N, C-alpha and C positions, 0 to 999 in steps of 0.2 A: 503494500500499500503506502502510495506517495504521500510524504509529509506535506502539511499546509505550508510550512517554511520553505521548502524546496519550489512550491508553486508560487509562492510571493518572490523567491529569487528571478525564477523565470518570467515572469508578469513585469516585474522591474527591468530586466534587461531587453525584454521584448519592446517594451516602451520607449525607452531609451535608444536601443540599438548599439548600446557602447557600454563595454564590460567595466569601465572606469567610473563612467558617470553614474552606472547603476550602483556599484561599490559604493561612492559617496553617500549615494541616497539613502543606502541600505546601511550607512555604518559599518562596514566589514573591508577586509583587505581584497583587493582585485584578485589574486590566486587563488584563495579559497573560493570565490564566488565562481570562478571559471570551473573550477574541479566539478562545483556543485551541478552546474548546468550540463558539463560533458557526463557526470553520473546519472542526471538525468534523462539525457539521450540514449544511454546505455540501457537504462532500464525499459525505456520505452522502444528499445529497438530499432529508431530513426532519428535523423538528423530532424531537430528544430531550426537550427540558423545553418545558412550557408555563410562561408569565410573567404571573401574574396578581396585581397590588396588590404588585409586587416579590418576590412568593412564588414559589419555583420547584417544579414537579412534573413527575414522570416522565411522558412521553407513553407510548401502548399501545407505540411502537417505541420509545422509550428503555428501558423496562422489558424488553423482548425484547434487545436491544443490550447491556443492563446484564449479563445473565446470560452472554452470548458473550463479552463483554469479560473479565469476571471469570476465565471458563476458560481464555480466551488467556492473560491474566497468571499464572494459576496454572501453565499447561503450560509457559511460557515461563521461569518461575523454576525448574520440576522440571528442565526441559532444562539451564538453567546450572549448577544444584546436581550434577546428574549428571556433565555435562562436567568441572565443578572436580573432584569427588570420583575421576573415572576420574583425571584429569592428576595428582592426588596419590596415585594408588594407593588409594583406600579403596574403589572397587567396580569392576565391570566383572566380564568373564569369562576365565577361564584355563583352558589345557587341560593336563592332566599325563599324560605316560606313564609306564608302570611295568612291571618284571619283577614275576611272583608273589613271587619271595623278598623283594621290598621291603615286601610285607605280611607275608610271617612273621616278618620280625625287627622289624616295628611301625615300620620308619622311614616308610613312607607316611601310615599314620595319625597317627602323631605330628607330621609335618610339616603335614598339613591342619589339625590342631587347633589348632596354634601359628598358622597364617595366620588361620584364621577369629577368633581371638582380637583380632587386630588390625585385619581387614576383614570383619566378619559379614554384611556384604552381598554379597561378593563371589560369583560363581557359578562352580563347578569342574565342567570335564568330565573322567572319566577314560578313558584308552586303555590297554588291555593289549597291548602290543607288544614283541617280542624287542628286545634292545639295540641291535643293528644297525639295525632299523627305527626306532627311537628317533633316533639320529644322522642318519638321512635326514631325519625330521619335522622334527628341530629346524632342521636347515639350510633347508628350505622352508617353515616356518611352520606346519605341522600340529601341531606342541604346542609349549609354551612352557617345560616343564621336564621332563627325564625322569628315572627312576630304574632304573639299569641295573646288570648285573653286573660291567661294564668301563667303563673310560675310553675316550673315542675316540682314535682311534690319528692322531697328527700332524694334527691340527686347528687352523687357524688362525682358526677362527670358534666353537669350542666350546670351553668351560672345563667342568672335573669336580672335585668334591671327595668324598673318600670319606667317607661317614657311617656304615657299619656294617661289620663285620668278625666272623665267627663260623665255627666248626669244622663239619665234616661228620660224620655218622654214619651208620650201616648200619642200615635200616629192614627188620626181618625178622619173620614169625609169631611170636606167643608161644609155639606150639609148636617152634620151631625147636631143634635141639639145642645151637646157638650164642648163645641167647636168655637163657640163666642161667649163673650162675656166672663163671668167668675167662675172660676174651673174649682171644682169640688170633687176630688178623686173619687170619695165616697160612693158617687152616683155612678161610678163605673162597676159597681157590684153587679155581678151576674150578666154584663156584656159580653157578648161575642168575641172572642180573641183569637188571632194567629200566633202561634209560638213554635220555636223550634222543636222538631221532632224527640219527642221523651225518649226514645231508644236509643237516640245518640249520645244522649248525656242526661239521665235520669237525675244528677246533681244539678245540674243548670235548673232543670224544672223546677226541683224543691226549692232552690234559692229564689227562683221567680216568684211562686206561690208564696214563700214567708215575707217576701219583701212587700208584694201587693196587700198580704194582710196586714202588716205594718202600717201601710197608708191608707187602710180602712175598708180595702174591697176585696173580693174574689173573683178573678176573671174566669168566664166559662169558655175554656179553651176548646174550640170545636174544631179548630183547622192547624195544622202542621205545615210549616215550609222552612228550609233551611237558608234561601238564598234570599238577602235582604231586598232586592230588586223585586223577585215574586211577591214577597209578603208585601211591600208597598203599593204592588200592582193589585194585590186582594185589597187591601185598605180602599184604595181608588176606586174598585168596583163595588164597594159596600158591602163586601163579605164579612167583615169584622173590624176590629182594632188591633192595635200591636204596640208592644212596648219595644221602642229602639233608641240608638244611641242620638243623643242631641245633635249630634254633628250632621246628621241627616238631612237635617234643617237646612244646611248650606247650599244644597240644590234642591230649590222650591219646585214642588209639584204643583199644577194647578188644582188638583181635586182634593188634596191633602193638607191638613193642619197638624201642627205638632205642639202639644201643649205640655209643656215640662213638668215633671212630677216634682212634689216638695220633697223638702228635706227627710220626711217621715218616711220616704222610699229609701231604703237603706242600700239598695244594689248600686253601684257605680259600673260605668264602661270602662276598663283598665286595659292598657296594652304593654306587653313585657317584649323586650328583646333578649332573646336567648340564643346562647352559643356553647360550644365545647370549653371547657376550662382550657385546654390547650389548643390553638387554632394557628394554622398557617399563616406566612407573612401576608398574604393578600387579604385574609380576614381581618388580620391584626389592624392592619391599615384601613379597612373599613371601618372598624370599632373607633380607631383614632381620629378618623375623620367624624366621627358624631360628637365629638367633644368640642369642636371647634365653635 
């Protein structure tokens, strides 16, 4: 296998067509350079230069080899730069897991924007996963960073930081009797509600029912849907009411009103950023960019 250094020697001589000038540019003596070129020709089994009256000219084989040698040197330099940049966390690929709530509060978008300010060449893949799925993916390398509704419970390999916190509101059709005037959450008692599927998270359903009871009402959960866009579509259609993050009101819907729940409703919409305790350089750079 031909060493890259020998290719570099050859390219410099080929570009100057003068061993003396090439030796000066390469900071070596002329004799060792000449021996390197001769050794390269012997290895290839063909002359790369014609030597007439002490003047060098590239042979047909030399011209062909020059193009290939320059391409190999350029590729090697690109490879070296890429590996160095990845080692320094400047480039590479990273996978982020997220719950939709991270988008509604703007946490995911803000995090990506900050990261691209310091690593504009990085590639990002997004995966919409439930919090529990993200914890599993983090453990087994399926994602690098998670944006979840809760921190992992008793994990020795994962760390979490809360990055967002906001209240909840009741989404209702604009023509609903409680959409205008003084809002008394106790009047929501027995109203038809849309909630997350209980089978996906029984704990979340228990927390929701307990929080509603604290605020003075018990929702009649008649419909289940996981996607906030679907939930709001059902509310808009008059199917039922829904308890959603207040930030969903940032994108107004013509047929929906959001009435904030009082402090007696103890639940909060929280977003956590979760990573492994030991991370590779690109992820470390991502985390560092979030502190700016």
